[in-house]
Each structure stands twice: as C-alpha cells, then as structure tokens.
NUKOLFI-843418 format. One record per atom (N, C-alpha, C): x negated, y negated, z; residue number from 0; atom name. Coordinates in nm, 3 decimals. Layout:
<pts>
> X Y Z NUM CA
...
</pts>
This chain:
<pts>
> -7.155 -1.139 3.018 0 N
> -7.089 -1.145 2.904 0 CA
> -7.106 -1.026 2.797 0 C
> -7.013 -0.981 2.707 1 N
> -7.021 -0.892 2.651 1 CA
> -6.993 -0.949 2.498 1 C
> -7.006 -0.867 2.426 2 N
> -7.030 -0.916 2.243 2 CA
> -6.875 -0.972 2.231 2 C
> -6.768 -0.905 2.263 3 N
> -6.622 -0.962 2.241 3 CA
> -6.589 -1.086 2.287 3 C
> -6.667 -1.116 2.426 4 N
> -6.676 -1.254 2.452 4 CA
> -6.711 -1.350 2.387 4 C
> -6.841 -1.369 2.317 5 N
> -6.901 -1.443 2.255 5 CA
> -6.806 -1.518 2.120 5 C
> -6.696 -1.342 2.055 6 N
> -6.611 -1.421 1.934 6 CA
> -6.501 -1.517 1.985 6 C
> -6.527 -1.533 2.127 7 N
> -6.384 -1.583 2.179 7 CA
> -6.481 -1.725 2.195 7 C
> -6.446 -1.860 2.162 8 N
> -6.505 -1.980 2.207 8 CA
> -6.366 -2.081 2.223 8 C
> -6.389 -2.185 2.246 9 N
> -6.299 -2.283 2.273 9 CA
> -6.248 -2.301 2.391 9 C
> -6.119 -2.306 2.455 10 N
> -6.060 -2.356 2.541 10 CA
> -6.081 -2.227 2.644 10 C
> -6.042 -2.131 2.583 11 N
> -6.008 -1.958 2.667 11 CA
> -6.140 -1.940 2.758 11 C
> -6.232 -1.974 2.600 12 N
> -6.396 -1.928 2.715 12 CA
> -6.457 -1.994 2.784 12 C
> -6.388 -2.129 2.810 13 N
> -6.457 -2.244 2.872 13 CA
> -6.463 -2.176 3.022 13 C
> -6.552 -2.254 3.064 14 N
> -6.575 -2.228 3.206 14 CA
> -6.421 -2.244 3.280 14 C
> -6.369 -2.159 3.370 15 N
> -6.250 -2.164 3.438 15 CA
> -6.231 -2.256 3.561 15 C
> -6.361 -2.275 3.603 16 N
> -6.337 -2.363 3.731 16 CA
> -6.386 -2.531 3.689 16 C
> -6.305 -2.619 3.784 17 N
> -6.350 -2.717 3.751 17 CA
> -6.290 -2.802 3.819 17 C
> -6.361 -2.922 3.818 18 N
> -6.399 -3.039 3.983 18 CA
> -6.264 -3.148 3.969 18 C
> -6.266 -3.240 4.051 19 N
> -6.178 -3.326 4.029 19 CA
> -6.229 -3.455 3.936 19 C
> -6.126 -3.488 3.844 20 N
> -6.222 -3.575 3.734 20 CA
> -6.217 -3.514 3.595 20 C
> -6.215 -3.387 3.554 21 N
> -6.235 -3.298 3.456 21 CA
> -6.120 -3.196 3.470 21 C
> -6.111 -3.174 3.328 22 N
> -5.978 -3.104 3.281 22 CA
> -6.023 -2.949 3.257 22 C
> -5.961 -2.832 3.283 23 N
> -5.974 -2.667 3.258 23 CA
> -6.061 -2.672 3.145 23 C
> -6.067 -2.739 3.041 24 N
> -6.142 -2.709 2.923 24 CA
> -6.278 -2.742 2.960 24 C
> -6.312 -2.835 3.046 25 N
> -6.443 -2.855 3.058 25 CA
> -6.472 -3.018 3.039 25 C
> -6.363 -3.088 3.000 26 N
> -6.361 -3.221 2.938 26 CA
> -6.415 -3.323 3.043 26 C
> -6.470 -3.417 3.085 27 N
> -6.499 -3.434 3.230 27 CA
> -6.415 -3.638 3.163 27 C
> -6.344 -3.679 3.264 28 N
> -6.272 -3.816 3.274 28 CA
> -6.394 -3.911 3.261 28 C
> -6.386 -4.011 3.156 29 N
> -6.494 -4.119 3.193 29 CA
> -6.629 -4.116 3.219 29 C
> -6.681 -3.974 3.144 30 N
> -6.807 -3.994 3.146 30 CA
> -6.931 -3.902 3.006 30 C
> -7.018 -3.935 2.998 31 N
> -7.076 -3.837 2.849 31 CA
> -7.192 -3.753 2.926 31 C
> -7.204 -3.767 3.050 32 N
> -7.312 -3.665 3.096 32 CA
> -7.224 -3.579 3.216 32 C
> -7.338 -3.451 3.266 33 N
> -7.265 -3.372 3.348 33 CA
> -7.364 -3.378 3.454 33 C
> -7.327 -3.368 3.602 34 N
> -7.426 -3.311 3.723 34 CA
> -7.479 -3.217 3.693 34 C
> -7.610 -3.244 3.724 35 N
> -7.728 -3.133 3.680 35 CA
> -7.663 -2.962 3.757 35 C
> -7.599 -3.029 3.875 36 N
> -7.545 -2.893 3.925 36 CA
> -7.417 -2.797 3.863 36 C
> -7.353 -2.875 3.782 37 N
> -7.250 -2.797 3.677 37 CA
> -7.307 -2.769 3.536 37 C
> -7.455 -2.818 3.500 38 N
> -7.466 -2.801 3.388 38 CA
> -7.470 -2.610 3.341 38 C
> -7.392 -2.619 3.216 39 N
> -7.460 -2.427 3.219 39 CA
> -7.610 -2.475 3.162 39 C
> -7.632 -2.342 3.119 40 N
> -7.790 -2.269 3.052 40 CA
> -7.784 -2.340 2.943 40 C
> -7.663 -2.332 2.837 41 N
> -7.697 -2.378 2.684 41 CA
> -7.545 -2.381 2.656 41 C
> -7.516 -2.402 2.551 42 N
> -7.354 -2.388 2.466 42 CA
> -7.407 -2.331 2.337 42 C
> -7.295 -2.256 2.350 43 N
> -7.252 -2.187 2.179 43 CA
> -7.157 -2.268 2.121 43 C
> -7.230 -2.337 2.009 44 N
> -7.126 -2.404 1.941 44 CA
> -7.085 -2.359 1.774 44 C
> -7.015 -2.385 1.782 45 N
> -6.945 -2.357 1.630 45 CA
> -6.831 -2.434 1.534 45 C
> -6.848 -2.482 1.431 46 N
> -6.769 -2.568 1.409 46 CA
> -6.766 -2.489 1.210 46 C
> -6.659 -2.507 1.144 47 N
> -6.606 -2.462 1.049 47 CA
> -6.633 -2.566 0.905 47 C
> -6.612 -2.549 0.795 48 N
> -6.633 -2.586 0.689 48 CA
> -6.458 -2.604 0.674 48 C
> -6.462 -2.743 0.616 49 N
> -6.291 -2.782 0.546 49 CA
> -6.208 -2.635 0.513 49 C
> -6.102 -2.653 0.527 50 N
> -6.014 -2.532 0.507 50 CA
> -6.068 -2.392 0.524 50 C
> -6.144 -2.346 0.572 51 N
> -6.159 -2.205 0.549 51 CA
> -6.148 -2.131 0.651 51 C
> -6.090 -2.207 0.769 52 N
> -6.036 -2.104 0.886 52 CA
> -5.918 -2.202 0.917 52 C
> -5.819 -2.161 0.882 53 N
> -5.708 -2.202 0.882 53 CA
> -5.600 -2.167 0.998 53 C
> -5.524 -2.206 1.053 54 N
> -5.423 -2.153 1.160 54 CA
> -5.321 -2.051 1.100 54 C
> -5.347 -1.966 1.118 55 N
> -5.255 -1.844 1.053 55 CA
> -5.363 -1.725 1.020 55 C
> -5.485 -1.768 0.997 56 N
> -5.593 -1.689 0.927 56 CA
> -5.602 -1.539 0.959 56 C
> -5.666 -1.446 0.847 57 N
> -5.643 -1.304 0.840 57 CA
> -5.703 -1.303 0.901 57 C
> -5.843 -1.300 0.931 58 N
> -5.919 -1.273 1.024 58 CA
> -5.895 -1.330 1.176 58 C
> -5.772 -1.355 1.239 59 N
> -5.755 -1.390 1.364 59 CA
> -5.752 -1.523 1.383 59 C
> -5.693 -1.621 1.449 60 N
> -5.763 -1.717 1.449 60 CA
> -5.692 -1.783 1.632 60 C
> -5.780 -1.886 1.604 61 N
> -5.753 -1.971 1.772 61 CA
> -5.610 -2.089 1.795 61 C
> -5.545 -2.079 1.905 62 N
> -5.450 -2.215 1.892 62 CA
> -5.462 -2.233 2.032 62 C
> -5.506 -2.353 2.065 63 N
> -5.534 -2.449 2.194 63 CA
> -5.471 -2.366 2.318 63 C
> -5.519 -2.340 2.427 64 N
> -5.394 -2.322 2.542 64 CA
> -5.327 -2.172 2.502 64 C
> -5.320 -2.066 2.399 65 N
> -5.277 -1.978 2.379 65 CA
> -5.419 -1.858 2.326 65 C
> -5.541 -1.905 2.311 66 N
> -5.625 -1.829 2.257 66 CA
> -5.602 -1.732 2.113 66 C
> -5.693 -1.658 2.114 67 N
> -5.680 -1.589 1.982 67 CA
> -5.516 -1.505 1.959 67 C
> -5.496 -1.539 1.804 68 N
> -5.351 -1.512 1.763 68 CA
> -5.369 -1.412 1.662 68 C
> -5.313 -1.327 1.591 69 N
> -5.333 -1.236 1.509 69 CA
> -5.254 -1.323 1.336 69 C
> -5.284 -1.221 1.249 70 N
> -5.286 -1.294 1.127 70 CA
> -5.143 -1.355 1.093 70 C
> -5.116 -1.466 1.076 71 N
> -4.978 -1.447 1.027 71 CA
> -4.979 -1.572 0.877 71 C
> -5.005 -1.492 0.801 72 N
> -5.010 -1.509 0.639 72 CA
> -4.890 -1.619 0.586 72 C
> -4.799 -1.629 0.642 73 N
> -4.695 -1.760 0.588 73 CA
> -4.765 -1.918 0.689 73 C
> -4.763 -1.882 0.774 74 N
> -4.826 -2.007 0.831 74 CA
> -4.966 -2.005 0.810 74 C
> -5.054 -1.960 0.764 75 N
> -5.195 -1.948 0.656 75 CA
> -5.142 -2.040 0.518 75 C
> -5.057 -1.987 0.479 76 N
> -5.044 -2.042 0.291 76 CA
> -4.958 -2.183 0.324 76 C
> -4.859 -2.210 0.450 77 N
> -4.821 -2.297 0.490 77 CA
> -4.918 -2.477 0.493 77 C
> -5.017 -2.379 0.593 78 N
> -5.166 -2.485 0.602 78 CA
> -5.249 -2.503 0.448 78 C
> -5.273 -2.398 0.384 79 N
> -5.342 -2.420 0.282 79 CA
> -5.258 -2.475 0.159 79 C
> -5.159 -2.473 0.162 80 N
> -5.114 -2.579 0.046 80 CA
> -5.086 -2.742 0.105 80 C
> -5.086 -2.769 0.199 81 N
> -5.118 -2.895 0.269 81 CA
> -5.260 -2.938 0.262 81 C
> -5.365 -2.865 0.248 82 N
> -5.485 -2.937 0.198 82 CA
> -5.509 -3.035 0.154 82 C
> -5.571 -3.156 0.155 83 N
> -5.580 -3.265 0.095 83 CA
> -5.709 -3.237 -0.055 83 C
> -5.808 -3.180 0.010 84 N
> -5.895 -3.139 -0.048 84 CA
> -5.935 -3.008 -0.101 84 C
> -6.048 -3.007 -0.229 85 N
> -6.057 -2.849 -0.250 85 CA
> -6.137 -2.800 -0.112 85 C
> -6.143 -2.675 -0.132 86 N
> -6.246 -2.564 -0.054 86 CA
> -6.380 -2.555 -0.102 86 C
> -6.489 -2.647 -0.073 87 N
> -6.647 -2.624 -0.094 87 CA
> -6.715 -2.570 -0.065 87 C
> -6.779 -2.427 -0.037 88 N
> -6.847 -2.354 0.052 88 CA
> -6.973 -2.443 0.030 88 C
> -7.073 -2.416 0.144 89 N
> -7.182 -2.476 0.151 89 CA
> -7.277 -2.420 0.066 89 C
> -7.378 -2.441 -0.014 90 N
> -7.450 -2.411 -0.087 90 CA
> -7.605 -2.355 0.005 90 C
> -7.703 -2.328 -0.039 91 N
> -7.819 -2.327 0.015 91 CA
> -7.897 -2.448 0.056 91 C
> -7.897 -2.524 -0.027 92 N
> -7.926 -2.692 -0.018 92 CA
> -7.892 -2.739 0.096 92 C
> -7.755 -2.734 0.064 93 N
> -7.645 -2.774 0.214 93 CA
> -7.670 -2.777 0.337 93 C
> -7.684 -2.612 0.358 94 N
> -7.738 -2.543 0.444 94 CA
> -7.852 -2.597 0.499 94 C
> -7.984 -2.569 0.410 95 N
> -8.047 -2.604 0.459 95 CA
> -8.100 -2.770 0.500 95 C
> -8.029 -2.860 0.443 96 N
> -8.022 -3.001 0.479 96 CA
> -7.977 -3.009 0.640 96 C
> -7.828 -2.881 0.680 97 N
> -7.705 -2.945 0.780 97 CA
> -7.880 -2.867 0.873 97 C
> -7.994 -2.738 0.864 98 N
> -8.033 -2.741 0.954 98 CA
> -8.144 -2.800 1.013 98 C
> -8.200 -2.880 0.930 99 N
> -8.289 -2.993 0.917 99 CA
> -8.240 -3.115 0.999 99 C
> -8.101 -3.080 0.956 100 N
> -8.043 -3.253 1.102 100 CA
> -8.057 -3.191 1.196 100 C
> -7.989 -3.120 1.271 101 N
> -7.984 -3.050 1.318 101 CA
> -8.158 -3.018 1.447 101 C
> -8.257 -2.973 1.358 102 N
> -8.342 -2.967 1.435 102 CA
> -8.429 -3.129 1.488 102 C
> -8.401 -3.236 1.382 103 N
> -8.427 -3.331 1.399 103 CA
> -8.343 -3.430 1.526 103 C
> -8.206 -3.390 1.543 104 N
> -8.124 -3.429 1.625 104 CA
> -8.187 -3.410 1.756 104 C
> -8.201 -3.281 1.739 105 N
> -8.228 -3.199 1.923 105 CA
> -8.319 -3.273 1.960 105 C
> -8.434 -3.266 1.833 106 N
> -8.584 -3.317 1.883 106 CA
> -8.581 -3.495 1.946 106 C
> -8.507 -3.534 1.871 107 N
> -8.498 -3.653 1.910 107 CA
> -8.445 -3.698 2.043 107 C
> -8.333 -3.637 2.063 108 N
> -8.245 -3.651 2.178 108 CA
> -8.299 -3.537 2.284 108 C
> -8.392 -3.491 2.292 109 N
> -8.512 -3.391 2.346 109 CA
> -8.392 -3.219 2.400 109 C
> -8.326 -3.211 2.291 110 N
> -8.254 -3.104 2.353 110 CA
> -8.335 -2.971 2.245 110 C
> -8.304 -2.881 2.375 111 N
> -8.374 -2.761 2.360 111 CA
> -8.278 -2.652 2.218 111 C
> -8.368 -2.655 2.114 112 N
> -8.238 -2.565 2.038 112 CA
> -8.301 -2.433 1.988 112 C
> -8.214 -2.350 2.034 113 N
> -8.247 -2.215 2.049 113 CA
> -8.234 -2.156 1.921 113 C
> -8.151 -2.201 1.839 114 N
> -8.104 -2.102 1.717 114 CA
> -8.019 -2.198 1.643 114 C
> -8.049 -2.260 1.518 115 N
> -7.917 -2.304 1.450 115 CA
> -7.898 -2.207 1.336 115 C
> -7.771 -2.199 1.264 116 N
> -7.738 -2.105 1.140 116 CA
> -7.638 -2.125 1.105 116 C
> -7.657 -2.219 1.011 117 N
> -7.513 -2.241 0.913 117 CA
> -7.520 -2.153 0.792 117 C
> -7.417 -2.108 0.775 118 N
> -7.344 -2.052 0.704 118 CA
> -7.279 -2.098 0.576 118 C
> -7.221 -2.021 0.523 119 N
> -7.136 -2.110 0.366 119 CA
> -7.039 -2.145 0.430 119 C
> -6.989 -2.081 0.545 120 N
> -6.827 -2.145 0.583 120 CA
> -6.806 -2.197 0.711 120 C
> -6.957 -2.196 0.772 121 N
> -6.950 -2.240 0.909 121 CA
> -7.087 -2.236 0.973 121 C
> -7.060 -2.282 1.088 122 N
> -7.220 -2.321 1.120 122 CA
> -7.222 -2.279 1.312 122 C
> -7.347 -2.194 1.309 123 N
> -7.345 -2.180 1.457 123 CA
> -7.485 -2.260 1.550 123 C
> -7.470 -2.316 1.647 124 N
> -7.588 -2.347 1.679 124 CA
> -7.592 -2.302 1.867 124 C
> -7.731 -2.271 1.881 125 N
> -7.700 -2.227 2.017 125 CA
> -7.843 -2.337 2.047 125 C
> -7.799 -2.429 2.200 126 N
> -7.876 -2.516 2.201 126 CA
> -7.850 -2.558 2.360 126 C
> -7.945 -2.604 2.432 127 N
> -7.935 -2.653 2.555 127 CA
> -7.949 -2.820 2.548 127 C
> -7.848 -2.871 2.609 128 N
> -7.848 -3.039 2.608 128 CA
> -7.858 -3.119 2.758 128 C
> -7.945 -3.073 2.870 129 N
> -7.948 -3.116 2.963 129 CA
> -7.881 -3.261 2.949 129 C
> -7.787 -3.284 3.057 130 N
> -7.718 -3.437 3.111 130 CA
> -7.621 -3.436 3.025 130 C
> -7.565 -3.370 2.883 131 N
> -7.462 -3.376 2.822 131 CA
> -7.322 -3.281 2.798 131 C
> -7.232 -3.348 2.777 132 N
> -7.125 -3.287 2.763 132 CA
> -7.097 -3.188 2.633 132 C
> -7.073 -3.070 2.616 133 N
> -7.082 -2.970 2.506 133 CA
> -6.978 -3.059 2.365 133 C
> -6.879 -3.132 2.409 134 N
> -6.792 -3.188 2.265 134 CA
> -6.867 -3.286 2.230 134 C
> -6.981 -3.353 2.298 135 N
> -7.070 -3.471 2.264 135 CA
> -7.133 -3.397 2.188 135 C
> -7.181 -3.356 2.240 136 N
> -7.333 -3.246 2.169 136 CA
> -7.273 -3.203 2.002 136 C
> -7.185 -3.112 2.021 137 N
> -7.094 -3.069 1.894 137 CA
> -7.089 -3.189 1.809 137 C
> -7.025 -3.319 1.862 138 N
> -6.988 -3.382 1.732 138 CA
> -7.120 -3.446 1.705 138 C
> -7.221 -3.491 1.767 139 N
> -7.319 -3.548 1.719 139 CA
> -7.407 -3.467 1.625 139 C
> -7.407 -3.360 1.604 140 N
> -7.443 -3.253 1.556 140 CA
> -7.406 -3.260 1.426 140 C
> -7.272 -3.223 1.407 141 N
> -7.170 -3.231 1.300 141 CA
> -7.198 -3.386 1.237 141 C
> -7.197 -3.486 1.295 142 N
> -7.199 -3.626 1.250 142 CA
> -7.326 -3.647 1.157 142 C
> -7.438 -3.563 1.173 143 N
> -7.587 -3.572 1.144 143 CA
> -7.598 -3.472 1.026 143 C
> -7.540 -3.374 1.003 144 N
> -7.529 -3.280 0.962 144 CA
> -7.420 -3.354 0.802 144 C
> -7.300 -3.418 0.825 145 N
> -7.195 -3.504 0.769 145 CA
> -7.350 -3.614 0.658 145 C
> -7.416 -3.651 0.713 146 N
> -7.457 -3.783 0.676 146 CA
> -7.578 -3.705 0.618 146 C
> -7.682 -3.602 0.671 147 N
> -7.764 -3.526 0.577 147 CA
> -7.682 -3.429 0.448 147 C
> -7.582 -3.461 0.454 148 N
> -7.504 -3.352 0.366 148 CA
> -7.502 -3.461 0.237 148 C
> -7.423 -3.552 0.230 149 N
> -7.381 -3.639 0.239 149 CA
> -7.478 -3.710 0.127 149 C
> -7.553 -3.744 0.175 150 N
> -7.719 -3.823 0.165 150 CA
> -7.782 -3.786 -0.019 150 C
> -7.743 -3.577 0.010 151 N
> -7.803 -3.531 -0.050 151 CA
> -7.687 -3.465 -0.203 151 C
> -7.590 -3.490 -0.175 152 N
> -7.456 -3.457 -0.268 152 CA
> -7.368 -3.530 -0.253 152 C
> -7.343 -3.591 -0.360 153 N
> -7.234 -3.693 -0.406 153 CA
> -7.102 -3.636 -0.422 153 C
> -7.107 -3.509 -0.390 154 N
> -6.944 -3.435 -0.420 154 CA
> -6.847 -3.439 -0.268 154 C
> -6.932 -3.470 -0.167 155 N
> -6.894 -3.506 -0.052 155 CA
> -6.882 -3.636 -0.010 155 C
> -6.908 -3.717 -0.045 156 N
> -6.919 -3.850 -0.029 156 CA
> -6.756 -3.890 0.009 156 C
> -6.689 -3.847 -0.057 157 N
> -6.527 -3.915 -0.007 157 CA
> -6.441 -3.791 -0.017 157 C
> -6.524 -3.716 0.079 158 N
> -6.430 -3.571 0.138 158 CA
> -6.447 -3.538 0.251 158 C
> -6.394 -3.454 0.343 159 N
> -6.434 -3.394 0.417 159 CA
> -6.553 -3.264 0.439 159 C
> -6.594 -3.291 0.489 160 N
> -6.728 -3.107 0.471 160 CA
> -6.686 -3.049 0.580 160 C
> -6.612 -3.087 0.689 161 N
> -6.577 -2.976 0.833 161 CA
> -6.449 -2.956 0.899 161 C
> -6.393 -2.908 0.898 162 N
> -6.304 -2.932 0.995 162 CA
> -6.287 -3.008 1.110 162 C
> -6.184 -3.040 1.145 163 N
> -6.160 -3.119 1.284 163 CA
> -6.237 -3.049 1.408 163 C
> -6.288 -3.085 1.477 164 N
> -6.376 -3.072 1.587 164 CA
> -6.476 -2.920 1.564 164 C
> -6.424 -2.832 1.673 165 N
> -6.481 -2.704 1.674 165 CA
> -6.486 -2.639 1.836 165 C
> -6.584 -2.538 1.803 166 N
> -6.543 -2.481 1.940 166 CA
> -6.716 -2.517 2.015 166 C
> -6.744 -2.500 2.145 167 N
> -6.794 -2.503 2.294 167 CA
> -6.776 -2.417 2.336 167 C
> -6.889 -2.301 2.351 168 N
> -6.873 -2.231 2.464 168 CA
> -6.986 -2.261 2.565 168 C
> -6.960 -2.263 2.680 169 N
> -7.087 -2.251 2.793 169 CA
> -7.101 -2.106 2.827 169 C
> -7.274 -2.135 2.814 170 N
> -7.316 -2.012 2.850 170 CA
> -7.423 -2.030 3.020 170 C
> -7.364 -1.989 3.076 171 N
> -7.363 -2.002 3.258 171 CA
> -7.476 -1.899 3.260 171 C
> -7.554 -1.802 3.232 172 N
> -7.639 -1.748 3.237 172 CA
> -7.759 -1.711 3.136 172 C
> -7.875 -1.704 3.155 173 N
> -7.996 -1.645 3.091 173 CA
> -7.948 -1.492 2.979 173 C
> -7.863 -1.427 3.026 174 N
> -7.797 -1.330 2.951 174 CA
> -7.682 -1.334 2.800 174 C
> -7.597 -1.468 2.914 175 N
> -7.508 -1.564 2.822 175 CA
> -7.604 -1.631 2.697 175 C
> -7.675 -1.648 2.730 176 N
> -7.780 -1.714 2.673 176 CA
> -7.829 -1.649 2.534 176 C
> -7.908 -1.516 2.575 177 N
> -7.985 -1.422 2.492 177 CA
> -7.854 -1.343 2.394 177 C
> -7.705 -1.351 2.416 178 N
> -7.626 -1.278 2.363 178 CA
> -7.585 -1.386 2.247 178 C
> -7.563 -1.504 2.285 179 N
> -7.527 -1.596 2.198 179 CA
> -7.643 -1.615 2.079 179 C
> -7.747 -1.612 2.122 180 N
> -7.869 -1.625 2.025 180 CA
> -7.847 -1.532 1.909 180 C
> -7.875 -1.382 2.037 181 N
> -7.881 -1.272 1.915 181 CA
> -7.733 -1.261 1.833 181 C
> -7.590 -1.326 1.844 182 N
> -7.504 -1.277 1.768 182 CA
> -7.515 -1.398 1.668 182 C
> -7.552 -1.541 1.695 183 N
> -7.562 -1.644 1.618 183 CA
> -7.676 -1.599 1.475 183 C
> -7.766 -1.511 1.570 184 N
> -7.897 -1.488 1.440 184 CA
> -7.846 -1.368 1.379 184 C
> -7.825 -1.236 1.434 185 N
> -7.812 -1.103 1.371 185 CA
> -7.696 -1.065 1.324 185 C
> -7.591 -1.111 1.442 186 N
> -7.454 -1.040 1.434 186 CA
> -7.400 -1.057 1.310 186 C
> -7.404 -1.176 1.266 187 N
> -7.382 -1.237 1.143 187 CA
> -7.412 -1.160 1.019 187 C
> -7.527 -1.143 1.008 188 N
> -7.569 -1.077 0.889 188 CA
> -7.571 -0.918 0.942 188 C
> -7.521 -0.860 1.041 189 N
> -7.491 -0.728 1.053 189 CA
> -7.332 -0.676 1.012 189 C
> -7.265 -0.835 1.021 190 N
> -7.110 -0.787 1.026 190 CA
> -7.050 -0.795 0.851 190 C
> -7.194 -0.845 0.757 191 N
> -7.188 -0.834 0.630 191 CA
> -7.107 -0.958 0.580 191 C
> -7.142 -1.075 0.688 192 N
> -7.059 -1.201 0.663 192 CA
> -7.185 -1.288 0.555 192 C
> -7.129 -1.378 0.430 193 N
> -7.217 -1.405 0.387 193 CA
> -7.276 -1.535 0.394 193 C
> -7.401 -1.514 0.414 194 N
> -7.513 -1.611 0.486 194 CA
> -7.518 -1.735 0.376 194 C
</pts>
C-alpha cells in the first residue's frame, strides 16, 4: 500500500474480492462478524465533523462508487447552503473526550487500538477488531465519541457532531497497518493540518 492509497478510503479502497452474501464494498448480509479467514489485519477508519467535508469540497471529495472527484465549488456551496446547523470544530476538550471514549470502547470490546487521532474537523482510528465488520466498528466508536462529547458540552446535545457514516479502509498486510498508523499520527502534522 502506498501513501496515495492511504488517502483513498471508502468503497473504492475496500477489498476488491468478495464472497457470496457479501457486497463488493465489504458489507456482509445478515452478519455482524467476519470469518477469521477473511479478516483484515486492521481497519483505518475516518469520520468527519458535521459540515466540514461536503460534496464538491475544494480539497477533493469522494462519491460512492465513483471514487475521488475534483472540486466543484457550486456543488459545495449548494450543500453548505442547505446545512441545518452551523459548523462547530472540535476543541481540545472535545478531542480529548473523543480519544478517551475510543480507548475505553476498544478496551471494553477487546480490540487492539493502534492509534486514535481526533482532529478539529475529523477523526482517524487504526484498530484491529477481530470478528467485527469495519462499518460496525466505526459506528460504535462514533456513537461513544458522540455520547462523551455531549456529556461534556451542552452545545452538541441537540445537533449532530459528525457527518453521516465515514470511511473504513481494510488493512490487509502488516505494511498497510504500519502505513496507516504513520499517516494517522505523523502525516497530519507534516501536512500542516490543524490538530
């Protein structure tokens, strides 16, 4: 896996082979767990703060089944004009709360948390969750982060914190795992992305 592939998350970066009862994007019908033979080494999970990465975004954006697309300012403006809530970036306290909730949930579930990096406008998590489907892992982590932030900040009690869903990248090899950890920890700071 190269660094450019790490930037590609979601359906196009998911495993390409699928079995009967499983969608090409990795979704398994009627199951909340995976066979051990199919399990990735880990997951690289990313989700964003509400309103911060809209379709048409100038930083490029993803569309289901189409991959990464170039900026479309009119589309981004159209989506921004239709937001139901203002954009609120995560403070240091929010990020700390999110990280604690991720750590607690991984410990509770017996998952190996390799790295968690809540940022002002998104969250990166690298985790090994044996027997669990990536989307379920993402959803559980997001839900716990939401609860933790809402308990500490009333401003988020009646509004969304996150965009819907998020990205789950399957890490198939130890090298993929190492690159994901490096990207989530070091690359964000090297790129000058605000923490």
